[in-house]
Backbone as JSON, one array per atom type, in Angstrom:
{
  "sequence": "MITKQITKINWYENAEKIFIATDCIIFGFDEGILKLLVFERLVNPLKGELSLIGSFVKPNETAPQAAHRVLKEITGLDNIFMEELKTYTEVDRDSGARCISIGQYALIRIDEYDKELVKKHGALWYEVDKLPKLVLDHNKMVEDALNRLRRKSKFYPIGIELLPKNFTIPQLQNLYEVIHQKKLDSRNFRKKLLSLKLLIPLNKKDMSGSKKGAFLYKFDYKKYKKLEENGFNFSLFK",
  "N": [[47.21, 39.59, 114.48], [44.57, 40.83, 112.55], [44.21, 42.58, 109.62], [41.99, 44.55, 107.97], [41.31, 44.79, 104.44], [40.45, 47.55, 102.73], [38.64, 47.94, 99.88], [38.08, 50.17, 97.36], [35.38, 50.96, 95.66], [34.45, 51.37, 92.3], [31.83, 52.63, 91.28], [31.04, 53.72, 88.98], [32.34, 52.72, 86.74], [31.81, 51.64, 84.36], [30.44, 53.55, 82.86], [29.7, 55.91, 80.35], [32.18, 58.22, 79.22], [31.95, 61.84, 79.89], [32.86, 65.02, 79.14], [33.43, 68.04, 81.08], [32.95, 71.35, 80.85], [33.71, 75.01, 81.16], [32.89, 78.04, 79.8], [33.71, 81.32, 79.36], [32.18, 84.37, 79.17], [33.36, 87.44, 78.65], [32.81, 90.67, 79.22], [33.64, 94.14, 78.62], [33.86, 97.61, 78.79], [34.44, 100.24, 76.86], [35.4, 103.48, 75.91], [32.82, 104.14, 75.15], [32.07, 101.83, 73.85], [30.91, 98.55, 73.85], [32.68, 95.67, 74.49], [34.17, 92.33, 73.88], [36.03, 89.74, 75.3], [38.06, 87.59, 73.57], [40.07, 84.84, 72.36], [42.68, 82.89, 70.45], [41.98, 79.78, 69.84], [43.64, 77.11, 71.5], [43.78, 74.25, 71.25], [43.32, 71.36, 69.33], [39.98, 70.15, 68.13], [39.73, 72.74, 65.64], [41.9, 74.33, 66.18], [43.55, 77.49, 66.57], [41.43, 79.07, 65.77], [38.97, 81.7, 66.44], [37.85, 81.98, 69.79], [35.7, 81.78, 72.74], [37.06, 82.36, 76.13], [37.94, 79.48, 77.92], [37.88, 76.41, 79.87], [38.38, 73.0, 80.78], [36.46, 71.61, 83.5], [38.32, 70.99, 86.64], [38.7, 68.1, 88.61], [38.9, 68.63, 91.28], [37.26, 71.03, 91.69], [34.5, 73.3, 91.46], [32.4, 74.29, 88.7], [31.86, 77.28, 88.77], [34.31, 77.77, 90.25], [36.16, 77.09, 88.44], [35.73, 78.8, 86.28], [36.32, 81.24, 87.53], [38.92, 80.83, 88.05], [40.05, 80.58, 85.36], [39.43, 83.22, 84.44], [41.19, 84.65, 86.19], [43.79, 83.79, 85.62], [43.77, 84.62, 82.88], [43.33, 87.57, 82.9], [44.19, 88.51, 85.39], [42.53, 89.42, 87.17], [40.49, 89.42, 90.11], [37.71, 88.55, 92.49], [35.42, 89.72, 90.89], [32.41, 90.63, 89.25], [30.72, 87.95, 88.31], [28.52, 85.47, 86.81], [26.52, 82.49, 86.49], [25.41, 81.49, 83.39], [24.13, 79.68, 81.52], [23.59, 76.17, 80.69], [25.06, 74.37, 78.24], [24.13, 71.73, 76.27], [23.95, 70.22, 73.93], [24.27, 67.59, 71.75], [25.94, 67.26, 69.7], [27.6, 69.46, 69.86], [30.34, 69.8, 70.24], [32.86, 68.79, 68.19], [35.16, 67.48, 69.11], [34.74, 65.88, 71.34], [32.26, 64.21, 73.42], [30.83, 66.9, 75.04], [29.92, 68.97, 77.73], [29.04, 72.25, 78.28], [29.18, 74.77, 80.69], [28.26, 78.07, 80.68], [29.52, 81.01, 81.73], [29.02, 84.42, 82.59], [30.92, 87.63, 82.73], [31.7, 90.64, 84.03], [33.91, 93.35, 83.6], [36.18, 95.91, 84.46], [37.67, 97.74, 82.12], [40.01, 99.1, 82.28], [41.41, 98.1, 84.32], [42.39, 95.35, 84.12], [45.1, 93.1, 83.71], [47.2, 93.82, 81.34], [49.54, 92.78, 80.22], [49.25, 90.12, 80.95], [47.12, 89.44, 79.3], [47.94, 89.86, 76.96], [50.0, 87.93, 76.76], [48.56, 85.54, 76.75], [47.41, 85.79, 74.31], [44.84, 86.83, 73.98], [42.18, 89.05, 72.67], [40.27, 92.07, 72.35], [37.07, 92.35, 71.23], [34.83, 94.39, 69.42], [31.54, 94.01, 70.32], [29.4, 94.43, 68.56], [30.7, 94.0, 66.36], [31.48, 91.33, 66.06], [33.38, 88.48, 65.18], [33.06, 85.21, 63.46], [32.82, 82.59, 65.91], [34.1, 79.79, 67.45], [32.34, 76.52, 67.57], [29.48, 76.71, 69.55], [29.89, 79.37, 70.46], [29.15, 81.88, 69.68], [26.44, 81.83, 70.17], [26.35, 81.59, 72.89], [27.23, 84.14, 73.48], [25.23, 85.71, 72.46], [23.22, 84.8, 74.12], [24.34, 85.76, 76.66], [24.19, 88.51, 76.24], [21.56, 89.1, 76.23], [20.83, 88.31, 78.76], [22.21, 90.31, 80.18], [21.02, 92.53, 79.43], [18.45, 92.24, 80.71], [19.33, 91.98, 83.21], [20.22, 94.44, 83.77], [18.01, 96.05, 84.37], [17.41, 95.7, 86.8], [19.67, 95.8, 88.39], [22.65, 97.88, 89.03], [24.58, 97.85, 86.57], [26.75, 99.48, 85.93], [28.56, 99.61, 87.93], [30.25, 97.58, 87.63], [31.44, 97.85, 85.0], [32.08, 100.55, 84.3], [34.58, 103.01, 85.07], [35.49, 103.63, 88.6], [34.98, 106.28, 89.18], [32.63, 108.24, 87.47], [30.78, 109.87, 84.93], [27.35, 111.0, 84.54], [26.43, 111.07, 81.92], [28.25, 109.17, 80.85], [27.37, 106.69, 82.12], [24.67, 106.72, 81.04], [25.27, 106.42, 78.23], [26.53, 103.92, 78.32], [24.13, 102.3, 78.93], [22.84, 102.86, 76.79], [24.28, 101.58, 74.79], [24.19, 98.93, 75.46], [21.41, 98.09, 75.5], [20.74, 99.08, 72.76], [19.48, 101.38, 72.33], [18.24, 104.59, 72.19], [18.25, 107.05, 74.77], [16.18, 109.65, 76.53], [18.12, 112.24, 77.74], [17.32, 113.98, 79.73], [15.25, 112.75, 81.17], [16.52, 110.47, 81.9], [18.66, 111.2, 83.69], [17.08, 112.39, 85.75], [15.54, 110.19, 86.59], [17.68, 108.6, 87.58], [19.09, 110.05, 89.49], [16.99, 110.2, 91.21], [16.91, 107.75, 92.55], [18.8, 107.97, 94.45], [21.45, 106.89, 94.46], [23.74, 107.61, 93.87], [26.89, 109.24, 94.61], [27.9, 112.38, 94.65], [30.86, 114.07, 93.38], [33.45, 116.29, 93.99], [34.61, 117.24, 91.42], [35.33, 117.54, 87.93], [35.07, 115.76, 84.85], [36.78, 116.52, 82.27], [37.07, 115.73, 79.49], [35.17, 115.44, 77.79], [33.9, 117.76, 76.92], [34.48, 121.34, 76.92], [33.08, 122.55, 78.94], [32.75, 120.39, 80.58], [31.81, 117.48, 82.8], [30.26, 116.66, 85.84], [31.64, 114.36, 88.18], [30.83, 111.08, 89.53], [30.17, 108.58, 92.07], [29.16, 105.17, 93.01], [26.96, 104.47, 95.55], [27.65, 101.97, 97.49], [26.72, 100.89, 99.97], [24.15, 101.8, 100.15], [22.83, 100.93, 97.83], [23.07, 97.93, 98.53], [21.0, 97.93, 100.52], [18.82, 98.72, 99.34], [18.71, 96.47, 97.45], [18.11, 94.27, 99.07], [15.4, 94.79, 99.69], [14.25, 94.79, 97.16], [13.95, 96.42, 94.11], [13.36, 98.48, 91.23], [15.56, 99.17, 88.89], [15.37, 100.15, 86.31], [15.95, 102.44, 83.78], [14.59, 103.43, 81.72], [12.13, 104.92, 81.72]],
  "CA": [[46.41, 40.78, 114.35], [44.12, 40.65, 111.14], [44.04, 43.78, 109.13], [41.09, 44.47, 106.87], [41.8, 45.61, 103.43], [39.2, 48.31, 102.22], [38.51, 48.08, 98.6], [37.36, 51.22, 96.78], [34.5, 50.47, 94.55], [34.26, 52.49, 91.34], [30.41, 52.38, 90.88], [30.65, 54.16, 87.58], [33.61, 52.45, 85.84], [31.23, 51.13, 83.01], [29.63, 54.7, 82.43], [30.47, 56.56, 79.12], [32.82, 59.46, 79.7], [31.52, 63.01, 79.22], [33.63, 66.06, 79.55], [32.49, 69.24, 81.45], [33.75, 72.64, 80.49], [33.2, 76.19, 81.43], [33.29, 78.95, 78.84], [33.74, 82.57, 80.06], [31.86, 85.41, 78.15], [33.94, 88.6, 79.47], [32.72, 91.99, 78.71], [34.28, 95.21, 78.96], [33.2, 98.95, 78.29], [35.8, 101.14, 76.57], [35.26, 104.7, 75.07], [31.49, 104.09, 74.48], [31.79, 100.58, 73.03], [30.82, 97.23, 74.54], [33.62, 94.58, 73.88], [34.12, 91.03, 74.49], [37.56, 89.22, 75.29], [38.42, 86.23, 72.91], [41.39, 84.39, 72.05], [42.83, 81.95, 69.52], [41.96, 78.38, 70.56], [45.06, 76.5, 71.65], [43.81, 72.84, 71.11], [42.43, 70.88, 68.21], [39.74, 70.59, 66.91], [39.69, 74.22, 65.36], [43.04, 75.14, 66.79], [43.87, 78.71, 65.99], [40.15, 79.94, 65.51], [38.63, 82.57, 67.73], [37.14, 81.18, 70.78], [35.61, 82.26, 74.15], [38.09, 81.79, 76.98], [37.3, 78.58, 78.86], [38.65, 75.24, 80.3], [37.67, 71.86, 81.52], [36.41, 71.68, 84.99], [39.16, 70.03, 87.04], [37.94, 67.13, 89.59], [38.68, 69.3, 92.54], [36.75, 72.36, 91.69], [33.25, 73.49, 90.81], [32.21, 75.1, 87.43], [32.22, 78.66, 89.02], [35.66, 77.97, 90.56], [36.83, 76.96, 87.28], [35.63, 79.97, 85.61], [37.22, 82.34, 88.18], [40.5, 80.44, 87.83], [40.27, 80.91, 84.03], [39.38, 84.68, 84.39], [42.19, 85.27, 86.77], [44.79, 83.44, 84.7], [43.88, 85.47, 81.72], [43.16, 89.05, 83.15], [44.89, 88.92, 86.67], [41.41, 89.86, 87.95], [39.69, 88.49, 91.03], [36.56, 89.29, 92.93], [34.75, 90.59, 90.02], [31.1, 90.16, 88.93], [30.46, 86.72, 87.36], [27.14, 84.86, 86.89], [26.2, 81.43, 85.58], [24.53, 81.89, 82.41], [23.21, 78.48, 80.97], [24.34, 74.85, 80.53], [24.88, 73.92, 76.97], [24.33, 70.21, 76.38], [23.69, 69.71, 72.65], [25.05, 66.28, 71.71], [26.97, 67.42, 68.6], [28.12, 70.93, 70.11], [31.85, 69.85, 70.14], [33.37, 67.66, 67.5], [36.37, 66.78, 69.82], [34.3, 64.77, 72.3], [30.95, 64.54, 74.09], [31.24, 67.86, 76.0], [28.89, 69.88, 78.24], [29.83, 73.5, 78.7], [28.48, 75.69, 81.54], [28.69, 79.33, 80.43], [29.68, 82.18, 82.74], [29.4, 85.71, 81.98], [31.6, 88.31, 83.64], [31.77, 92.19, 83.69], [35.12, 93.93, 84.3], [36.42, 97.41, 84.25], [38.52, 97.49, 81.05], [41.21, 99.83, 82.65], [41.85, 97.54, 85.54], [42.88, 94.16, 83.87], [46.57, 93.04, 83.42], [47.51, 93.92, 79.88], [50.74, 91.85, 79.83], [48.73, 88.76, 81.0], [46.1, 89.11, 78.31], [48.79, 89.74, 75.64], [50.76, 86.69, 76.8], [47.65, 84.52, 76.44], [46.93, 85.99, 73.08], [43.57, 87.33, 74.22], [41.96, 90.02, 72.15], [39.08, 92.67, 72.68], [36.38, 92.61, 69.91], [33.43, 94.95, 69.65], [30.39, 93.12, 70.29], [28.59, 94.71, 67.27], [31.44, 93.51, 64.89], [32.15, 90.05, 66.51], [33.59, 87.56, 64.04], [32.46, 83.95, 63.71], [33.55, 81.84, 66.91], [34.21, 78.26, 67.34], [31.57, 75.74, 68.24], [28.2, 77.48, 69.81], [30.22, 80.32, 71.33], [28.17, 83.0, 69.36], [25.1, 81.71, 70.67], [26.63, 81.99, 74.3], [27.37, 85.63, 73.56], [23.91, 86.24, 72.28], [22.4, 84.63, 75.47], [24.77, 86.57, 77.72], [23.82, 89.79, 75.96], [20.16, 89.04, 76.47], [20.68, 88.34, 80.12], [22.75, 91.49, 80.68], [19.7, 93.51, 79.18], [17.52, 91.92, 81.63], [19.82, 92.19, 84.48], [20.48, 96.0, 83.88], [16.8, 96.61, 84.81], [17.32, 95.42, 88.3], [21.08, 95.87, 88.87], [23.37, 99.0, 88.46], [25.86, 97.28, 85.93], [27.83, 100.46, 85.75], [29.39, 99.38, 89.0], [31.46, 96.64, 87.13], [31.79, 98.12, 83.74], [32.62, 101.9, 84.33], [35.52, 103.35, 86.04], [35.03, 104.0, 89.88], [34.38, 107.67, 89.02], [32.2, 108.32, 86.07], [29.85, 110.77, 84.77], [26.04, 110.45, 84.24], [26.54, 110.72, 80.31], [28.87, 107.83, 80.6], [26.49, 105.67, 82.4], [23.65, 106.72, 79.82], [25.91, 105.79, 77.01], [26.59, 102.29, 78.63], [22.83, 101.74, 78.9], [22.17, 102.77, 75.33], [24.9, 100.67, 74.04], [23.81, 97.59, 76.02], [20.0, 97.92, 75.01], [20.79, 99.5, 71.57], [18.16, 102.35, 72.29], [18.59, 106.08, 72.37], [17.61, 107.55, 75.89], [16.25, 110.92, 76.69], [19.05, 112.59, 78.76], [16.73, 114.6, 80.98], [14.52, 111.69, 81.89], [17.58, 109.43, 82.36], [19.24, 111.97, 84.78], [15.98, 112.58, 86.69], [15.25, 108.9, 87.17], [18.88, 108.15, 88.14], [19.3, 110.92, 90.74], [15.93, 109.88, 92.2], [17.23, 106.54, 93.32], [19.85, 108.3, 95.33], [22.45, 105.71, 94.53], [25.19, 108.15, 93.38], [27.58, 110.17, 95.65], [28.61, 113.69, 93.82], [32.23, 114.22, 93.73], [33.71, 117.8, 93.78], [35.46, 117.36, 90.39], [34.81, 117.34, 86.88], [35.54, 115.15, 83.71], [37.01, 117.46, 81.04], [37.54, 114.96, 78.36], [34.07, 115.42, 76.67], [33.73, 119.1, 76.41], [35.13, 122.54, 77.74], [32.26, 122.73, 80.17], [32.91, 119.2, 81.54], [30.73, 116.88, 83.42], [30.45, 116.33, 87.14], [31.78, 112.95, 88.43], [30.01, 110.41, 90.73], [30.63, 107.07, 92.31], [28.15, 104.65, 93.46], [26.76, 104.29, 97.07], [27.41, 100.58, 97.65], [25.91, 100.57, 101.17], [22.78, 102.11, 100.05], [22.62, 99.93, 97.01], [22.77, 96.7, 99.22], [19.88, 98.02, 101.3], [17.71, 98.57, 98.37], [18.75, 95.2, 97.0], [17.56, 93.46, 99.98], [14.03, 95.03, 99.7], [13.83, 94.75, 95.86], [13.56, 97.62, 93.43], [13.56, 98.47, 89.73], [16.52, 99.87, 88.31], [15.25, 100.53, 84.92], [16.18, 103.79, 83.45], [13.84, 103.76, 80.6], [11.0, 105.53, 81.88]],
  "C": [[45.78, 40.62, 112.84], [43.6, 42.11, 110.79], [43.1, 43.74, 107.98], [41.53, 45.46, 105.89], [40.53, 46.2, 102.79], [39.51, 48.42, 100.7], [37.66, 49.22, 97.96], [36.79, 50.75, 95.59], [34.36, 51.46, 93.67], [32.85, 52.08, 90.79], [30.04, 52.73, 89.36], [31.8, 53.78, 86.52], [33.1, 52.06, 84.34], [30.48, 52.3, 82.38], [30.5, 55.24, 81.35], [31.08, 57.91, 79.78], [32.34, 60.68, 78.86], [32.41, 64.11, 79.88], [32.81, 67.11, 79.96], [33.56, 70.32, 81.49], [32.98, 73.82, 81.05], [33.89, 76.97, 80.45], [32.95, 80.4, 79.47], [33.42, 83.74, 78.99], [32.21, 86.72, 79.0], [33.54, 89.8, 78.67], [33.26, 93.0, 79.3], [33.68, 96.43, 78.18], [34.39, 99.76, 77.9], [35.35, 102.22, 75.47], [33.93, 104.54, 74.28], [31.16, 102.84, 73.74], [31.91, 99.38, 73.91], [31.68, 96.16, 73.88], [33.57, 93.39, 74.68], [35.79, 90.39, 74.31], [37.49, 87.84, 74.74], [39.75, 85.93, 72.75], [41.35, 83.32, 71.02], [42.87, 80.51, 70.3], [43.29, 77.81, 70.34], [45.03, 75.08, 71.37], [42.99, 72.53, 69.94], [41.13, 70.22, 68.98], [39.63, 72.06, 66.76], [40.68, 75.0, 66.12], [43.25, 76.36, 66.03], [42.56, 79.55, 65.64], [39.89, 80.58, 66.72], [37.68, 81.76, 68.43], [36.81, 82.0, 72.16], [36.58, 81.7, 75.18], [37.46, 80.7, 78.02], [38.45, 77.52, 79.18], [37.95, 74.09, 80.76], [37.67, 72.04, 82.9], [37.42, 70.58, 85.67], [38.41, 69.13, 88.14], [37.94, 67.52, 90.87], [38.15, 70.57, 92.6], [35.31, 72.39, 90.94], [33.3, 74.17, 89.48], [32.54, 76.54, 87.74], [33.71, 78.91, 89.51], [36.68, 77.91, 89.38], [36.83, 78.18, 86.42], [36.35, 81.1, 86.25], [38.62, 82.07, 87.99], [40.93, 80.81, 86.35], [40.45, 82.57, 84.03], [40.75, 85.35, 84.96], [43.55, 84.95, 86.02], [44.94, 84.24, 83.52], [44.1, 87.01, 82.03], [44.03, 89.42, 84.61], [43.82, 89.38, 87.67], [40.92, 88.89, 89.03], [38.61, 89.25, 91.68], [35.81, 90.18, 92.37], [33.33, 89.95, 89.81], [31.1, 88.99, 87.85], [29.4, 85.87, 87.73], [27.06, 83.69, 86.08], [25.24, 81.93, 84.72], [23.66, 80.7, 82.0], [24.3, 77.4, 80.83], [24.05, 74.42, 79.09], [25.16, 72.39, 76.73], [23.89, 69.54, 75.01], [24.7, 68.6, 72.31], [26.16, 66.52, 70.76], [27.69, 68.84, 68.73], [29.67, 70.92, 69.83], [32.28, 68.6, 69.43], [34.51, 66.9, 68.06], [35.94, 65.73, 70.76], [32.85, 65.23, 72.8], [31.19, 65.54, 75.2], [30.13, 68.77, 76.42], [29.6, 70.98, 78.69], [28.7, 74.34, 79.52], [29.03, 77.06, 81.31], [28.57, 80.24, 81.58], [29.86, 83.43, 82.26], [29.93, 86.69, 83.0], [31.69, 89.84, 83.01], [33.0, 92.67, 84.46], [35.35, 95.25, 83.9], [37.86, 97.25, 83.29], [39.84, 98.11, 81.35], [41.99, 99.15, 83.84], [42.65, 96.04, 85.21], [44.49, 94.25, 83.6], [46.71, 92.85, 81.94], [48.56, 92.98, 79.45], [50.15, 90.46, 79.94], [47.96, 88.39, 79.68], [46.96, 89.1, 76.99], [49.5, 88.45, 75.51], [49.9, 85.54, 76.46], [47.12, 84.73, 75.01], [45.42, 86.41, 72.99], [43.34, 88.72, 73.25], [40.61, 90.69, 72.49], [38.5, 92.83, 71.15], [35.05, 93.42, 70.26], [32.36, 94.11, 69.56], [29.52, 93.13, 69.04], [29.45, 94.13, 66.09], [32.26, 92.16, 65.36], [32.22, 89.15, 65.28], [32.97, 86.23, 64.49], [33.33, 83.21, 64.83], [33.37, 80.63, 66.75], [32.85, 77.76, 68.09], [30.18, 76.51, 68.47], [28.55, 78.57, 70.7], [29.57, 81.75, 70.85], [27.03, 82.9, 69.94], [25.24, 81.94, 72.18], [26.62, 83.38, 74.45], [26.11, 86.31, 73.51], [23.16, 85.97, 73.48], [22.89, 85.55, 76.68], [24.35, 88.07, 77.41], [22.18, 90.1, 76.5], [19.96, 89.02, 77.98], [21.27, 89.58, 80.73], [21.91, 92.66, 80.52], [18.93, 93.41, 80.23], [18.03, 92.29, 83.01], [20.08, 93.78, 84.93], [19.22, 96.71, 84.33], [16.76, 96.49, 86.3], [18.62, 95.57, 89.1], [21.85, 96.97, 88.2], [24.71, 98.41, 87.79], [26.93, 98.29, 85.75], [28.99, 100.15, 86.81], [30.65, 98.42, 88.63], [32.11, 97.09, 85.74], [32.51, 99.5, 83.53], [33.69, 102.19, 85.3], [34.67, 103.68, 87.53], [34.34, 105.32, 90.0], [34.04, 107.8, 87.48], [31.15, 109.4, 86.09], [28.33, 110.19, 84.45], [25.91, 110.38, 82.69], [27.2, 109.54, 80.19], [28.05, 106.72, 81.04], [25.28, 105.66, 81.4], [24.17, 106.08, 78.64], [26.06, 104.34, 77.14], [25.16, 101.65, 78.52], [22.38, 101.79, 77.51], [22.96, 101.77, 74.52], [24.4, 99.21, 74.31], [22.37, 97.18, 75.37], [19.79, 98.54, 73.58], [19.51, 100.4, 71.42], [18.74, 103.51, 72.74], [17.63, 106.37, 73.72], [17.46, 108.9, 76.22], [17.06, 111.4, 78.0], [18.51, 113.09, 80.05], [16.03, 113.57, 81.95], [15.42, 110.68, 82.64], [18.23, 110.09, 83.74], [18.31, 111.96, 86.09], [15.89, 111.22, 87.43], [16.46, 108.37, 88.06], [19.19, 108.74, 89.54], [18.25, 110.51, 91.78], [16.24, 108.58, 93.1], [18.37, 106.95, 94.36], [20.79, 107.39, 95.63], [23.89, 106.22, 94.2], [25.53, 109.27, 94.48], [28.37, 111.2, 94.58], [30.05, 113.9, 94.26], [32.62, 115.79, 93.31], [34.74, 118.09, 92.67], [34.64, 117.15, 89.18], [35.68, 116.41, 85.87], [35.62, 116.06, 82.56], [37.14, 116.91, 79.85], [36.51, 115.22, 77.29], [33.77, 116.68, 76.09], [34.34, 120.14, 77.2], [34.35, 122.72, 79.02], [32.6, 121.65, 81.13], [31.74, 118.65, 82.0], [31.04, 116.42, 84.83], [30.66, 114.77, 87.16], [31.04, 112.45, 89.63], [30.73, 109.16, 90.99], [29.39, 106.55, 92.87], [28.18, 104.42, 94.85], [26.52, 102.8, 97.28], [26.5, 100.16, 98.69], [24.42, 100.76, 100.83], [22.16, 101.18, 98.77], [22.03, 98.62, 97.65], [21.44, 96.77, 99.94], [18.83, 97.92, 100.38], [17.52, 97.18, 97.62], [17.96, 94.27, 97.7], [15.99, 93.55, 99.86], [13.5, 94.82, 98.28], [13.48, 96.18, 95.2], [13.96, 97.46, 92.02], [14.53, 99.57, 89.4], [16.4, 100.35, 86.92], [15.08, 102.09, 84.73], [15.5, 104.26, 82.28], [12.64, 104.51, 80.41], [11.13, 106.88, 82.6]]
}
């Protein structure tokens, strides 16, 4: 009996090696402040300097899978909003090697992540407006993510991911003002928001802001999904 030996051919053995990484721009909203999660870089070059949280993409995973893996390892969160931002391919962007990075930005509720995990990995929250110099082109990634977030917020209720599940209209307005760096008229904001009929009123108040308090709401996910299918403008600036 003759047994055929199958030889696996490596068609790319003479090709130059290029690394593929993913970097996560992780936003959270805390007490009226938009924040970014960063950590001290663990490897050379630039070990110990502040960096976005990322990883090389493993052979058995896609870039989004790598990004979700990193996010879960650092925060303990899964099934959160994450979206591909941009691919960064500048030849000299990383002095360690020829490395292409696929940026992914994420929105998380800052009261839900695993604080012990974040502490274990040495991750820190920084105010976006007071962000220090990050390694490589990571500040550019943050700038691009903020611009995407501003555009996204006109067609998508970002409060779903950044605010607590129960929130007040002033809290949502504050979030939009922080993201867009623009003061909004409270009366017009409330009128436009309620006209979309995306909020479910709750029979309780948040008393932390004033003696009078503000009524709490939650998003109507089912109604939003129907509107999303047909397309609608969520812009609350007019």
